[in-house]
C-alpha positions as CSV (number, residue, x, y, z in Angstrom):
1,V,82.8,82.4,83.1
2,Q,85.3,85.2,83.0
3,L,88.7,85.9,84.5
4,V,90.4,89.2,84.2
5,E,94.0,89.8,85.3
6,S,95.5,93.1,86.3
7,G,98.4,94.6,88.2
8,G,101.3,93.9,85.8
9,G,104.0,96.4,85.1
10,S,107.7,97.1,84.8
11,V,110.0,96.9,87.9
12,Q,113.7,96.6,88.6
13,A,115.2,93.5,89.9
14,G,114.4,93.1,93.6
15,G,111.1,94.9,93.2
16,S,107.6,93.6,93.9
17,L,104.2,93.6,92.2
18,R,100.8,92.3,93.1
19,L,98.6,90.7,90.4
20,S,94.9,90.4,90.7
21,C,92.5,87.9,89.0
22,A,88.9,89.0,89.1
23,A,86.4,86.2,88.5
24,S,82.8,86.2,87.5
25,G,80.2,83.9,86.1
26,F,80.6,81.0,88.4
27,T,80.6,80.0,92.1
28,F,84.0,81.2,93.1
29,E,84.3,79.2,96.3
30,D,83.8,75.9,94.4
31,Y,86.9,76.1,92.3
32,A,90.7,76.3,92.5
33,I,92.3,79.1,90.6
34,G,95.8,78.9,89.1
35,W,98.4,81.4,88.0
36,F,100.6,80.6,84.9
37,R,103.1,82.6,83.0
38,Q,104.6,82.6,79.5
39,A,107.9,84.2,78.6
40,P,108.7,85.1,75.0
41,G,109.6,82.0,73.0
42,K,108.7,79.6,75.9
43,E,105.9,77.4,76.8
44,R,103.3,78.6,79.3
45,E,104.3,77.3,82.8
46,A,102.5,76.9,86.1
47,V,103.3,79.3,88.9
48,S,100.9,78.8,91.7
49,C,97.3,77.7,92.6
50,I,94.8,78.2,95.4
51,S,91.8,76.1,96.3
52,N,89.1,78.6,97.2
53,S,87.2,76.1,99.3
54,D,89.9,75.6,101.9
55,G,92.7,78.0,101.0
56,S,95.2,75.3,100.4
57,T,98.0,76.5,98.0
58,V,100.6,75.1,95.6
59,Y,103.8,76.7,94.3
60,V,106.3,75.7,91.8
61,D,109.9,75.6,93.1
62,S,111.1,78.6,91.3
63,V,108.8,81.0,93.1
64,K,108.6,79.4,96.6
65,G,109.5,81.9,99.3
66,R,109.0,84.8,96.9
67,F,105.4,84.6,95.6
68,T,102.3,84.4,97.7
69,I,98.9,83.5,96.4
70,S,95.8,84.5,98.3
71,S,92.1,84.7,97.7
72,D,89.3,87.1,98.8
73,N,86.0,85.2,98.4
74,A,84.0,88.3,99.1
75,K,85.5,90.0,96.1
76,N,85.8,86.9,93.9
77,T,89.4,87.8,93.4
78,V,92.7,85.9,93.6
79,Y,96.0,87.7,94.2
80,L,99.6,86.9,93.5
81,Q,102.0,88.9,95.6
82,M,105.5,88.8,94.0
83,L,108.6,89.8,95.9
84,S,112.3,89.8,95.0
85,L,111.5,89.7,91.3
86,N,114.3,88.9,88.9
87,P,114.5,89.2,85.1
88,E,113.6,85.5,84.8
89,D,110.2,86.3,86.1
90,T,109.5,88.5,83.0
91,A,106.4,87.0,81.3
92,V,102.8,87.5,80.6
93,Y,100.9,86.2,83.6
94,Y,97.6,84.4,83.2
95,C,95.0,83.1,85.7
96,A,92.7,80.2,84.9
97,R,90.1,78.0,86.6
98,Y,90.7,74.4,87.5
99,Y,88.4,72.2,85.3
100,Y,87.0,70.2,88.2
101,R,84.5,71.7,90.7
102,D,85.0,71.0,94.4
103,Y,88.6,69.7,94.0
104,D,91.8,71.1,95.4
105,C,94.6,72.2,93.2
106,P,96.0,69.4,91.1
107,L,99.5,68.1,91.6
108,P,101.3,68.7,89.4
109,L,99.8,71.9,88.0
110,V,99.1,70.8,84.5
111,R,98.1,73.5,82.1
112,S,95.6,71.3,80.3
113,L,93.5,70.9,83.5
114,F,92.7,74.6,83.6
115,E,90.2,76.5,81.5
116,S,88.6,80.0,81.0
117,W,91.9,81.8,80.7
118,G,92.2,85.5,81.2
119,Q,93.8,87.8,78.7
120,G,97.0,88.1,80.7
121,T,99.0,90.9,82.3
122,Q,102.6,91.7,81.3
123,V,105.3,91.7,84.0
124,T,108.7,93.0,83.0
125,V,111.7,92.9,85.4
126,S,114.8,94.7,84.4
127,S,118.3,94.1,85.8
């Protein structure tokens, strides 16, 4: 099982980025994939999740209306479109696979329920 994030970068406040999470080594459609982020000196926190079986999504309140998670099952890739970025969004962003097969995203999005973490991609938003 491997997840590889890409698409991070440096933007000004109000800008946008699209992150990608390329998956391999398992049946992509059978699992939910989550995005998490970790800012310097802070705990890793959940951002969003998508169930690849039915496309259902979950967002934390701080990103609702600004971030959109999507999935391309043909490419085994999950995307995180981020709009209206602000400095508080600065973090390393990680994707991970939900531990349980054939289940939708858990509520709440608990970090310990996810596995096979990618290496992360840095997002920096300047004011």
